[in-house]
PyMOL Python script that loads the backbone (N, CA, C, O; Angstrom):
from pymol import cmd

cmd.read_pdbstr("""\
ATOM      1  N   MET A   1     177.802 136.209 148.163  1.00  0.00           N
ATOM      2  CA  MET A   1     178.316 137.561 147.586  1.00  0.00           C
ATOM      3  C   MET A   1     177.491 138.427 148.374  1.00  0.00           C
ATOM      4  O   MET A   1     176.320 138.109 148.580  1.00  0.00           O
ATOM      5  N   LYS A   2     177.947 139.431 148.815  1.00  0.00           N
ATOM      6  CA  LYS A   2     177.321 140.645 149.684  1.00  0.00           C
ATOM      7  C   LYS A   2     177.086 141.681 148.859  1.00  0.00           C
ATOM      8  O   LYS A   2     178.023 142.233 148.281  1.00  0.00           O
ATOM      9  N   ILE A   3     175.854 142.060 148.706  1.00  0.00           N
ATOM     10  CA  ILE A   3     175.391 143.212 147.736  1.00  0.00           C
ATOM     11  C   ILE A   3     175.032 144.471 148.654  1.00  0.00           C
ATOM     12  O   ILE A   3     174.177 144.339 149.530  1.00  0.00           O
ATOM     13  N   LEU A   4     175.724 145.771 148.445  1.00  0.00           N
ATOM     14  CA  LEU A   4     175.085 146.725 149.367  1.00  0.00           C
ATOM     15  C   LEU A   4     174.521 147.818 148.392  1.00  0.00           C
ATOM     16  O   LEU A   4     175.018 148.016 147.284  1.00  0.00           O
ATOM     17  N   TYR A   5     173.596 148.417 148.818  1.00  0.00           N
ATOM     18  CA  TYR A   5     172.801 149.535 148.148  1.00  0.00           C
ATOM     19  C   TYR A   5     173.073 150.915 149.060  1.00  0.00           C
ATOM     20  O   TYR A   5     172.908 150.875 150.280  1.00  0.00           O
ATOM     21  N   PHE A   6     173.389 151.814 148.558  1.00  0.00           N
ATOM     22  CA  PHE A   6     173.440 153.265 149.039  1.00  0.00           C
ATOM     23  C   PHE A   6     172.371 154.412 148.486  1.00  0.00           C
ATOM     24  O   PHE A   6     171.772 154.349 147.412  1.00  0.00           O
ATOM     25  N   ALA A   7     172.305 155.106 149.129  1.00  0.00           N
ATOM     26  CA  ALA A   7     171.479 156.313 149.012  1.00  0.00           C
ATOM     27  C   ALA A   7     170.002 155.863 148.358  1.00  0.00           C
ATOM     28  O   ALA A   7     169.366 154.850 148.649  1.00  0.00           O
ATOM     29  N   TRP A   8     169.667 156.815 147.474  1.00  0.00           N
ATOM     30  CA  TRP A   8     168.244 156.315 147.031  1.00  0.00           C
ATOM     31  C   TRP A   8     168.047 154.824 146.279  1.00  0.00           C
ATOM     32  O   TRP A   8     166.946 154.339 146.020  1.00  0.00           O
ATOM     33  N   LEU A   9     169.231 154.252 146.009  1.00  0.00           N
ATOM     34  CA  LEU A   9     169.199 152.863 145.653  1.00  0.00           C
ATOM     35  C   LEU A   9     168.467 152.014 146.614  1.00  0.00           C
ATOM     36  O   LEU A   9     167.732 151.094 146.259  1.00  0.00           O
ATOM     37  N   ARG A  10     168.700 152.366 147.906  1.00  0.00           N
ATOM     38  CA  ARG A  10     168.175 151.512 149.117  1.00  0.00           C
ATOM     39  C   ARG A  10     166.576 151.635 148.818  1.00  0.00           C
ATOM     40  O   ARG A  10     165.918 150.595 148.798  1.00  0.00           O
ATOM     41  N   GLN A  11     166.002 152.768 148.607  1.00  0.00           N
ATOM     42  CA  GLN A  11     164.648 152.864 148.406  1.00  0.00           C
ATOM     43  C   GLN A  11     164.095 152.173 147.221  1.00  0.00           C
ATOM     44  O   GLN A  11     162.915 151.836 147.118  1.00  0.00           O
ATOM     45  N   ARG A  12     165.096 151.965 146.253  1.00  0.00           N
ATOM     46  CA  ARG A  12     164.373 151.453 144.989  1.00  0.00           C
ATOM     47  C   ARG A  12     164.676 149.724 145.184  1.00  0.00           C
ATOM     48  O   ARG A  12     164.162 148.934 144.393  1.00  0.00           O
ATOM     49  N   THR A  13     165.331 149.372 146.024  1.00  0.00           N
ATOM     50  CA  THR A  13     165.521 147.981 146.219  1.00  0.00           C
ATOM     51  C   THR A  13     164.619 147.433 147.264  1.00  0.00           C
ATOM     52  O   THR A  13     164.214 146.271 147.271  1.00  0.00           O
ATOM     53  N   GLY A  14     164.276 148.503 148.304  1.00  0.00           N
ATOM     54  CA  GLY A  14     163.714 148.150 149.413  1.00  0.00           C
ATOM     55  C   GLY A  14     164.550 147.282 150.565  1.00  0.00           C
ATOM     56  O   GLY A  14     164.057 146.646 151.496  1.00  0.00           O
ATOM     57  N   THR A  15     165.759 147.420 150.278  1.00  0.00           N
ATOM     58  CA  THR A  15     166.801 146.935 151.464  1.00  0.00           C
ATOM     59  C   THR A  15     168.034 147.659 151.279  1.00  0.00           C
ATOM     60  O   THR A  15     168.335 148.148 150.190  1.00  0.00           O
ATOM     61  N   PRO A  16     168.972 147.766 152.612  1.00  0.00           N
ATOM     62  CA  PRO A  16     170.355 148.155 152.357  1.00  0.00           C
ATOM     63  C   PRO A  16     171.225 147.281 151.734  1.00  0.00           C
ATOM     64  O   PRO A  16     172.095 147.583 150.918  1.00  0.00           O
ATOM     65  N   SER A  17     170.877 145.897 152.268  1.00  0.00           N
ATOM     66  CA  SER A  17     172.029 144.898 151.699  1.00  0.00           C
ATOM     67  C   SER A  17     171.148 143.619 151.545  1.00  0.00           C
ATOM     68  O   SER A  17     169.979 143.506 151.915  1.00  0.00           O
ATOM     69  N   GLU A  18     171.936 142.656 150.921  1.00  0.00           N
ATOM     70  CA  GLU A  18     171.557 141.307 150.782  1.00  0.00           C
ATOM     71  C   GLU A  18     172.697 140.486 150.506  1.00  0.00           C
ATOM     72  O   GLU A  18     173.740 140.933 150.027  1.00  0.00           O
ATOM     73  N   THR A  19     172.484 139.161 150.837  1.00  0.00           N
ATOM     74  CA  THR A  19     173.582 138.263 150.433  1.00  0.00           C
ATOM     75  C   THR A  19     172.833 137.325 149.345  1.00  0.00           C
ATOM     76  O   THR A  19     171.660 136.972 149.458  1.00  0.00           O
ATOM     77  N   ILE A  20     173.669 136.985 148.300  1.00  0.00           N
ATOM     78  CA  ILE A  20     173.168 136.186 147.272  1.00  0.00           C
ATOM     79  C   ILE A  20     174.103 135.180 146.853  1.00  0.00           C
ATOM     80  O   ILE A  20     175.281 135.477 147.051  1.00  0.00           O
ATOM     81  N   GLU A  21     173.865 134.002 146.293  1.00  0.00           N
ATOM     82  CA  GLU A  21     174.630 133.124 145.522  1.00  0.00           C
ATOM     83  C   GLU A  21     174.600 133.764 143.988  1.00  0.00           C
ATOM     84  O   GLU A  21     173.532 134.040 143.442  1.00  0.00           O
ATOM     85  N   LEU A  22     175.864 133.965 143.368  1.00  0.00           N
ATOM     86  CA  LEU A  22     176.024 134.158 142.108  1.00  0.00           C
ATOM     87  C   LEU A  22     175.572 133.239 141.103  1.00  0.00           C
ATOM     88  O   LEU A  22     176.132 132.146 141.014  1.00  0.00           O
ATOM     89  N   PRO A  23     174.465 133.599 140.203  1.00  0.00           N
ATOM     90  CA  PRO A  23     173.853 132.691 139.236  1.00  0.00           C
ATOM     91  C   PRO A  23     174.735 132.272 138.290  1.00  0.00           C
ATOM     92  O   PRO A  23     175.633 133.022 137.907  1.00  0.00           O
ATOM     93  N   ASP A  24     174.583 131.043 137.813  1.00  0.00           N
ATOM     94  CA  ASP A  24     175.447 130.656 136.709  1.00  0.00           C
ATOM     95  C   ASP A  24     175.229 131.296 135.534  1.00  0.00           C
ATOM     96  O   ASP A  24     174.144 131.547 135.009  1.00  0.00           O
ATOM     97  N   GLY A  25     176.473 131.581 135.101  1.00  0.00           N
ATOM     98  CA  GLY A  25     176.424 132.513 133.721  1.00  0.00           C
ATOM     99  C   GLY A  25     176.700 134.070 134.104  1.00  0.00           C
ATOM    100  O   GLY A  25     176.973 134.797 133.149  1.00  0.00           O
ATOM    101  N   VAL A  26     176.661 134.634 135.332  1.00  0.00           N
ATOM    102  CA  VAL A  26     176.886 135.794 135.659  1.00  0.00           C
ATOM    103  C   VAL A  26     178.285 136.004 136.041  1.00  0.00           C
ATOM    104  O   VAL A  26     178.750 135.542 137.083  1.00  0.00           O
ATOM    105  N   THR A  27     178.993 136.736 135.159  1.00  0.00           N
ATOM    106  CA  THR A  27     180.535 136.765 135.233  1.00  0.00           C
ATOM    107  C   THR A  27     181.081 138.180 135.650  1.00  0.00           C
ATOM    108  O   THR A  27     182.165 138.418 136.182  1.00  0.00           O
ATOM    109  N   THR A  28     180.129 139.036 135.305  1.00  0.00           N
ATOM    110  CA  THR A  28     180.713 140.676 135.372  1.00  0.00           C
ATOM    111  C   THR A  28     179.626 141.579 136.163  1.00  0.00           C
ATOM    112  O   THR A  28     178.494 141.144 136.372  1.00  0.00           O
ATOM    113  N   VAL A  29     179.940 142.550 136.487  1.00  0.00           N
ATOM    114  CA  VAL A  29     179.172 143.639 136.963  1.00  0.00           C
ATOM    115  C   VAL A  29     177.844 143.845 136.238  1.00  0.00           C
ATOM    116  O   VAL A  29     176.784 143.960 136.853  1.00  0.00           O
ATOM    117  N   ALA A  30     177.951 143.891 134.758  1.00  0.00           N
ATOM    118  CA  ALA A  30     176.809 144.086 133.965  1.00  0.00           C
ATOM    119  C   ALA A  30     175.614 143.032 134.000  1.00  0.00           C
ATOM    120  O   ALA A  30     174.401 143.238 133.990  1.00  0.00           O
ATOM    121  N   GLY A  31     176.393 141.734 134.050  1.00  0.00           N
ATOM    122  CA  GLY A  31     175.370 140.506 134.221  1.00  0.00           C
ATOM    123  C   GLY A  31     174.750 140.599 135.538  1.00  0.00           C
ATOM    124  O   GLY A  31     173.539 140.387 135.603  1.00  0.00           O
ATOM    125  N   LEU A  32     175.538 140.946 136.821  1.00  0.00           N
ATOM    126  CA  LEU A  32     175.041 140.950 138.154  1.00  0.00           C
ATOM    127  C   LEU A  32     174.004 142.053 137.998  1.00  0.00           C
ATOM    128  O   LEU A  32     172.865 141.778 138.375  1.00  0.00           O
ATOM    129  N   MET A  33     174.232 143.234 137.506  1.00  0.00           N
ATOM    130  CA  MET A  33     173.136 144.172 137.547  1.00  0.00           C
ATOM    131  C   MET A  33     171.875 143.752 136.749  1.00  0.00           C
ATOM    132  O   MET A  33     170.775 144.110 137.170  1.00  0.00           O
ATOM    133  N   ALA A  34     171.973 143.037 135.657  1.00  0.00           N
ATOM    134  CA  ALA A  34     170.765 142.746 135.060  1.00  0.00           C
ATOM    135  C   ALA A  34     170.119 141.528 135.988  1.00  0.00           C
ATOM    136  O   ALA A  34     168.891 141.530 136.075  1.00  0.00           O
ATOM    137  N   HIS A  35     170.672 140.747 136.513  1.00  0.00           N
ATOM    138  CA  HIS A  35     170.022 139.698 137.577  1.00  0.00           C
ATOM    139  C   HIS A  35     169.539 140.545 138.664  1.00  0.00           C
ATOM    140  O   HIS A  35     168.360 140.353 138.962  1.00  0.00           O
ATOM    141  N   LEU A  36     170.158 141.423 139.319  1.00  0.00           N
ATOM    142  CA  LEU A  36     169.385 142.329 140.257  1.00  0.00           C
ATOM    143  C   LEU A  36     168.268 143.091 139.695  1.00  0.00           C
ATOM    144  O   LEU A  36     167.284 143.296 140.406  1.00  0.00           O
ATOM    145  N   GLY A  37     168.310 143.471 138.663  1.00  0.00           N
ATOM    146  CA  GLY A  37     167.055 144.066 138.055  1.00  0.00           C
ATOM    147  C   GLY A  37     165.819 143.332 138.028  1.00  0.00           C
ATOM    148  O   GLY A  37     164.725 143.792 138.355  1.00  0.00           O
ATOM    149  N   GLU A  38     166.051 142.166 137.621  1.00  0.00           N
ATOM    150  CA  GLU A  38     165.196 140.967 137.617  1.00  0.00           C
ATOM    151  C   GLU A  38     164.239 140.935 139.131  1.00  0.00           C
ATOM    152  O   GLU A  38     163.020 140.902 139.303  1.00  0.00           O
ATOM    153  N   ARG A  39     165.287 140.958 140.011  1.00  0.00           N
ATOM    154  CA  ARG A  39     164.690 140.780 141.438  1.00  0.00           C
ATOM    155  C   ARG A  39     164.197 142.161 141.937  1.00  0.00           C
ATOM    156  O   ARG A  39     163.522 142.069 142.963  1.00  0.00           O
ATOM    157  N   HIS A  40     164.335 143.179 141.555  1.00  0.00           N
ATOM    158  CA  HIS A  40     164.071 144.556 142.076  1.00  0.00           C
ATOM    159  C   HIS A  40     164.011 145.512 140.653  1.00  0.00           C
ATOM    160  O   HIS A  40     164.873 146.185 140.089  1.00  0.00           O
ATOM    161  N   PRO A  41     162.883 145.298 140.416  1.00  0.00           N
ATOM    162  CA  PRO A  41     162.300 146.303 139.230  1.00  0.00           C
ATOM    163  C   PRO A  41     162.803 147.869 139.408  1.00  0.00           C
ATOM    164  O   PRO A  41     163.217 148.546 138.467  1.00  0.00           O
ATOM    165  N   GLY A  42     162.726 148.201 140.397  1.00  0.00           N
ATOM    166  CA  GLY A  42     163.207 149.717 140.915  1.00  0.00           C
ATOM    167  C   GLY A  42     164.668 149.898 140.547  1.00  0.00           C
ATOM    168  O   GLY A  42     165.138 150.974 140.179  1.00  0.00           O
ATOM    169  N   PHE A  43     165.369 148.743 140.676  1.00  0.00           N
ATOM    170  CA  PHE A  43     167.112 148.950 140.187  1.00  0.00           C
ATOM    171  C   PHE A  43     167.125 148.743 138.921  1.00  0.00           C
ATOM    172  O   PHE A  43     168.035 149.300 138.307  1.00  0.00           O
ATOM    173  N   ALA A  44     166.351 148.073 138.298  1.00  0.00           N
ATOM    174  CA  ALA A  44     166.511 147.999 136.945  1.00  0.00           C
ATOM    175  C   ALA A  44     166.270 149.245 136.203  1.00  0.00           C
ATOM    176  O   ALA A  44     166.899 149.560 135.193  1.00  0.00           O
ATOM    177  N   GLU A  45     165.322 149.949 136.750  1.00  0.00           N
ATOM    178  CA  GLU A  45     164.986 151.333 136.124  1.00  0.00           C
ATOM    179  C   GLU A  45     166.150 152.176 136.410  1.00  0.00           C
ATOM    180  O   GLU A  45     166.584 152.896 135.511  1.00  0.00           O
ATOM    181  N   ALA A  46     166.772 152.163 137.711  1.00  0.00           N
ATOM    182  CA  ALA A  46     167.560 153.160 138.149  1.00  0.00           C
ATOM    183  C   ALA A  46     169.062 153.004 137.259  1.00  0.00           C
ATOM    184  O   ALA A  46     169.706 154.002 136.934  1.00  0.00           O
ATOM    185  N   VAL A  47     169.459 151.729 136.960  1.00  0.00           N
ATOM    186  CA  VAL A  47     170.573 151.210 136.118  1.00  0.00           C
ATOM    187  C   VAL A  47     170.591 151.273 134.788  1.00  0.00           C
ATOM    188  O   VAL A  47     171.563 151.072 134.060  1.00  0.00           O
ATOM    189  N   GLY A  48     169.260 151.617 134.412  1.00  0.00           N
ATOM    190  CA  GLY A  48     169.113 151.739 132.764  1.00  0.00           C
ATOM    191  C   GLY A  48     169.583 152.670 132.098  1.00  0.00           C
ATOM    192  O   GLY A  48     169.782 152.659 130.883  1.00  0.00           O
ATOM    193  N   ALA A  49     169.875 153.892 133.155  1.00  0.00           N
ATOM    194  CA  ALA A  49     170.723 155.027 132.380  1.00  0.00           C
ATOM    195  C   ALA A  49     172.143 154.777 132.682  1.00  0.00           C
ATOM    196  O   ALA A  49     172.504 154.653 133.852  1.00  0.00           O
ATOM    197  N   LYS A  50     172.951 154.698 131.722  1.00  0.00           N
ATOM    198  CA  LYS A  50     174.313 154.378 131.903  1.00  0.00           C
ATOM    199  C   LYS A  50     174.976 155.840 132.594  1.00  0.00           C
ATOM    200  O   LYS A  50     174.708 157.012 132.327  1.00  0.00           O
ATOM    201  N   GLY A  51     175.828 155.330 133.464  1.00  0.00           N
ATOM    202  CA  GLY A  51     176.524 156.510 134.135  1.00  0.00           C
ATOM    203  C   GLY A  51     175.983 157.053 135.455  1.00  0.00           C
ATOM    204  O   GLY A  51     176.609 157.877 136.121  1.00  0.00           O
ATOM    205  N   ILE A  52     174.759 156.542 135.817  1.00  0.00           N
ATOM    206  CA  ILE A  52     173.914 157.132 136.951  1.00  0.00           C
ATOM    207  C   ILE A  52     174.285 156.247 138.287  1.00  0.00           C
ATOM    208  O   ILE A  52     174.352 156.756 139.405  1.00  0.00           O
ATOM    209  N   VAL A  53     174.480 155.068 138.062  1.00  0.00           N
ATOM    210  CA  VAL A  53     174.703 154.241 139.146  1.00  0.00           C
ATOM    211  C   VAL A  53     176.109 153.727 139.073  1.00  0.00           C
ATOM    212  O   VAL A  53     176.433 153.184 138.017  1.00  0.00           O
ATOM    213  N   ARG A  54     177.072 153.824 140.123  1.00  0.00           N
ATOM    214  CA  ARG A  54     178.347 153.483 140.168  1.00  0.00           C
ATOM    215  C   ARG A  54     178.599 152.208 140.919  1.00  0.00           C
ATOM    216  O   ARG A  54     177.699 151.948 141.717  1.00  0.00           O
ATOM    217  N   CYS A  55     179.641 151.298 140.872  1.00  0.00           N
ATOM    218  CA  CYS A  55     179.715 150.275 141.341  1.00  0.00           C
ATOM    219  C   CYS A  55     181.435 150.027 141.977  1.00  0.00           C
ATOM    220  O   CYS A  55     182.439 150.503 141.447  1.00  0.00           O
ATOM    221  N   ALA A  56     181.414 149.324 142.992  1.00  0.00           N
ATOM    222  CA  ALA A  56     182.569 149.115 143.584  1.00  0.00           C
ATOM    223  C   ALA A  56     182.475 147.672 143.830  1.00  0.00           C
ATOM    224  O   ALA A  56     181.402 147.160 144.153  1.00  0.00           O
ATOM    225  N   VAL A  57     183.645 146.939 143.678  1.00  0.00           N
ATOM    226  CA  VAL A  57     183.854 145.356 144.039  1.00  0.00           C
ATOM    227  C   VAL A  57     185.065 145.406 144.971  1.00  0.00           C
ATOM    228  O   VAL A  57     186.140 145.894 144.623  1.00  0.00           O
ATOM    229  N   ASN A  58     184.824 144.859 146.209  1.00  0.00           N
ATOM    230  CA  ASN A  58     185.663 144.626 147.017  1.00  0.00           C
ATOM    231  C   ASN A  58     186.326 146.045 147.583  1.00  0.00           C
ATOM    232  O   ASN A  58     187.461 146.078 148.058  1.00  0.00           O
ATOM    233  N   GLN A  59     185.488 147.182 147.470  1.00  0.00           N
ATOM    234  CA  GLN A  59     185.958 148.309 147.853  1.00  0.00           C
ATOM    235  C   GLN A  59     186.607 149.140 147.090  1.00  0.00           C
ATOM    236  O   GLN A  59     187.087 150.186 147.526  1.00  0.00           O
ATOM    237  N   ARG A  60     186.712 148.671 145.566  1.00  0.00           N
ATOM    238  CA  ARG A  60     187.465 149.589 144.654  1.00  0.00           C
ATOM    239  C   ARG A  60     186.341 149.865 143.406  1.00  0.00           C
ATOM    240  O   ARG A  60     185.481 149.048 143.078  1.00  0.00           O
ATOM    241  N   HIS A  61     186.515 151.013 142.873  1.00  0.00           N
ATOM    242  CA  HIS A  61     185.512 151.540 141.817  1.00  0.00           C
ATOM    243  C   HIS A  61     185.936 150.649 140.702  1.00  0.00           C
ATOM    244  O   HIS A  61     187.086 150.304 140.431  1.00  0.00           O
ATOM    245  N   VAL A  62     184.763 150.312 140.061  1.00  0.00           N
ATOM    246  CA  VAL A  62     185.187 149.404 138.873  1.00  0.00           C
ATOM    247  C   VAL A  62     184.074 149.722 137.972  1.00  0.00           C
ATOM    248  O   VAL A  62     183.052 150.263 138.397  1.00  0.00           O
ATOM    249  N   ASP A  63     184.268 149.347 136.520  1.00  0.00           N
ATOM    250  CA  ASP A  63     183.553 149.568 135.482  1.00  0.00           C
ATOM    251  C   ASP A  63     182.506 148.290 135.249  1.00  0.00           C
ATOM    252  O   ASP A  63     182.674 147.225 135.843  1.00  0.00           O
ATOM    253  N   ARG A  64     181.529 148.489 134.419  1.00  0.00           N
ATOM    254  CA  ARG A  64     180.622 147.294 134.379  1.00  0.00           C
ATOM    255  C   ARG A  64     181.110 146.066 133.735  1.00  0.00           C
ATOM    256  O   ARG A  64     180.384 145.072 133.715  1.00  0.00           O
ATOM    257  N   ASP A  65     182.336 146.054 133.181  1.00  0.00           N
ATOM    258  CA  ASP A  65     182.722 144.877 132.489  1.00  0.00           C
ATOM    259  C   ASP A  65     183.598 144.078 133.475  1.00  0.00           C
ATOM    260  O   ASP A  65     184.166 143.046 133.117  1.00  0.00           O
ATOM    261  N   HIS A  66     183.691 144.559 134.684  1.00  0.00           N
ATOM    262  CA  HIS A  66     184.942 143.955 135.660  1.00  0.00           C
ATOM    263  C   HIS A  66     184.142 142.709 135.929  1.00  0.00           C
ATOM    264  O   HIS A  66     182.920 142.658 135.789  1.00  0.00           O
ATOM    265  N   PRO A  67     184.989 141.585 136.371  1.00  0.00           N
ATOM    266  CA  PRO A  67     184.553 140.374 136.799  1.00  0.00           C
ATOM    267  C   PRO A  67     184.037 140.359 138.284  1.00  0.00           C
ATOM    268  O   PRO A  67     184.529 141.002 139.211  1.00  0.00           O
ATOM    269  N   VAL A  68     182.996 139.541 138.343  1.00  0.00           N
ATOM    270  CA  VAL A  68     182.592 139.197 139.942  1.00  0.00           C
ATOM    271  C   VAL A  68     182.660 137.875 140.339  1.00  0.00           C
ATOM    272  O   VAL A  68     182.685 137.141 139.351  1.00  0.00           O
ATOM    273  N   ALA A  69     182.696 137.341 141.273  1.00  0.00           N
ATOM    274  CA  ALA A  69     182.678 135.944 141.863  1.00  0.00           C
ATOM    275  C   ALA A  69     182.166 135.935 143.221  1.00  0.00           C
ATOM    276  O   ALA A  69     182.321 136.874 144.002  1.00  0.00           O
ATOM    277  N   ASN A  70     181.485 134.737 143.517  1.00  0.00           N
ATOM    278  CA  ASN A  70     180.957 134.655 144.895  1.00  0.00           C
ATOM    279  C   ASN A  70     182.164 134.960 145.789  1.00  0.00           C
ATOM    280  O   ASN A  70     183.336 134.811 145.447  1.00  0.00           O
ATOM    281  N   GLY A  71     181.704 135.436 147.059  1.00  0.00           N
ATOM    282  CA  GLY A  71     182.633 135.883 148.140  1.00  0.00           C
ATOM    283  C   GLY A  71     183.033 137.405 148.022  1.00  0.00           C
ATOM    284  O   GLY A  71     183.569 138.006 148.954  1.00  0.00           O
ATOM    285  N   ASP A  72     182.699 138.048 146.671  1.00  0.00           N
ATOM    286  CA  ASP A  72     183.075 139.569 146.407  1.00  0.00           C
ATOM    287  C   ASP A  72     181.922 140.430 147.363  1.00  0.00           C
ATOM    288  O   ASP A  72     180.810 139.966 147.614  1.00  0.00           O
ATOM    289  N   GLU A  73     182.342 141.599 147.783  1.00  0.00           N
ATOM    290  CA  GLU A  73     181.409 142.410 148.222  1.00  0.00           C
ATOM    291  C   GLU A  73     181.198 143.444 146.921  1.00  0.00           C
ATOM    292  O   GLU A  73     182.158 143.920 146.315  1.00  0.00           O
ATOM    293  N   VAL A  74     180.065 143.668 146.644  1.00  0.00           N
ATOM    294  CA  VAL A  74     179.534 144.731 145.578  1.00  0.00           C
ATOM    295  C   VAL A  74     178.620 145.614 146.078  1.00  0.00           C
ATOM    296  O   VAL A  74     177.624 145.277 146.719  1.00  0.00           O
ATOM    297  N   ALA A  75     178.989 146.953 145.752  1.00  0.00           N
ATOM    298  CA  ALA A  75     178.259 147.724 146.359  1.00  0.00           C
ATOM    299  C   ALA A  75     177.944 148.915 145.073  1.00  0.00           C
ATOM    300  O   ALA A  75     178.757 149.213 144.198  1.00  0.00           O
ATOM    301  N   PHE A  76     176.754 149.403 145.204  1.00  0.00           N
ATOM    302  CA  PHE A  76     175.899 150.143 144.211  1.00  0.00           C
ATOM    303  C   PHE A  76     175.719 151.449 144.863  1.00  0.00           C
ATOM    304  O   PHE A  76     175.384 151.498 146.047  1.00  0.00           O
ATOM    305  N   PHE A  77     175.928 152.551 144.140  1.00  0.00           N
ATOM    306  CA  PHE A  77     175.621 153.856 144.706  1.00  0.00           C
ATOM    307  C   PHE A  77     175.581 154.784 143.508  1.00  0.00           C
ATOM    308  O   PHE A  77     176.146 154.552 142.439  1.00  0.00           O
ATOM    309  N   PRO A  78     174.825 155.908 143.803  1.00  0.00           N
ATOM    310  CA  PRO A  78     174.714 156.986 142.800  1.00  0.00           C
ATOM    311  C   PRO A  78     175.877 157.931 142.681  1.00  0.00           C
ATOM    312  O   PRO A  78     176.526 158.047 143.720  1.00  0.00           O
ATOM    313  N   PRO A  79     176.314 158.680 141.580  1.00  0.00           N
ATOM    314  CA  PRO A  79     177.316 159.600 141.804  1.00  0.00           C
ATOM    315  C   PRO A  79     177.336 160.594 142.985  1.00  0.00           C
ATOM    316  O   PRO A  79     176.315 161.176 143.351  1.00  0.00           O
ATOM    317  N   VAL A  80     178.554 160.766 143.572  1.00  0.00           N
ATOM    318  CA  VAL A  80     178.705 161.518 144.460  1.00  0.00           C
ATOM    319  C   VAL A  80     178.738 163.131 144.156  1.00  0.00           C
ATOM    320  O   VAL A  80     179.385 163.496 143.174  1.00  0.00           O
ATOM    321  N   THR A  81     178.223 163.880 144.773  1.00  0.00           N
ATOM    322  CA  THR A  81     178.086 165.277 144.327  1.00  0.00           C
ATOM    323  C   THR A  81     178.747 166.278 145.408  1.00  0.00           C
ATOM    324  O   THR A  81     178.249 166.116 146.522  1.00  0.00           O
ATOM    325  N   GLY A  82     179.501 167.029 145.367  1.00  0.00           N
ATOM    326  CA  GLY A  82     179.634 167.964 146.625  1.00  0.00           C
ATOM    327  C   GLY A  82     179.830 169.401 146.315  1.00  0.00           C
ATOM    328  O   GLY A  82     179.721 169.761 145.143  1.00  0.00           O
ATOM    329  N   GLY A  83     180.123 170.302 147.294  1.00  0.00           N
ATOM    330  CA  GLY A  83     180.178 171.373 147.087  1.00  0.00           C
ATOM    331  C   GLY A  83     181.389 172.265 147.925  1.00  0.00           C
ATOM    332  O   GLY A  83     181.505 173.476 147.737  1.00  0.00           O
TER     333      GLY A  83
END
""", "prot")
cmd.dss("prot")
cmd.show_as("cartoon", "prot")
cmd.util.cbc("prot")
cmd.orient("prot")
């Protein structure tokens, strides 16, 4: 599984991307976020506030209850603002 971190999440994790094997029992975006939070405490802090961090699975915006599987590309990013 390829994980991508955008904007200030890169600083929180210390990396723009990583490749991981999905751990047993992790089946949703929320579970993946919890797992990644154990690996990257700064990420855990960032995703602790609901609605702050958005997610896309295979380039489609999804909710935290969306299923994930090995082979997926999962991207995390803060909300986009514009003017």
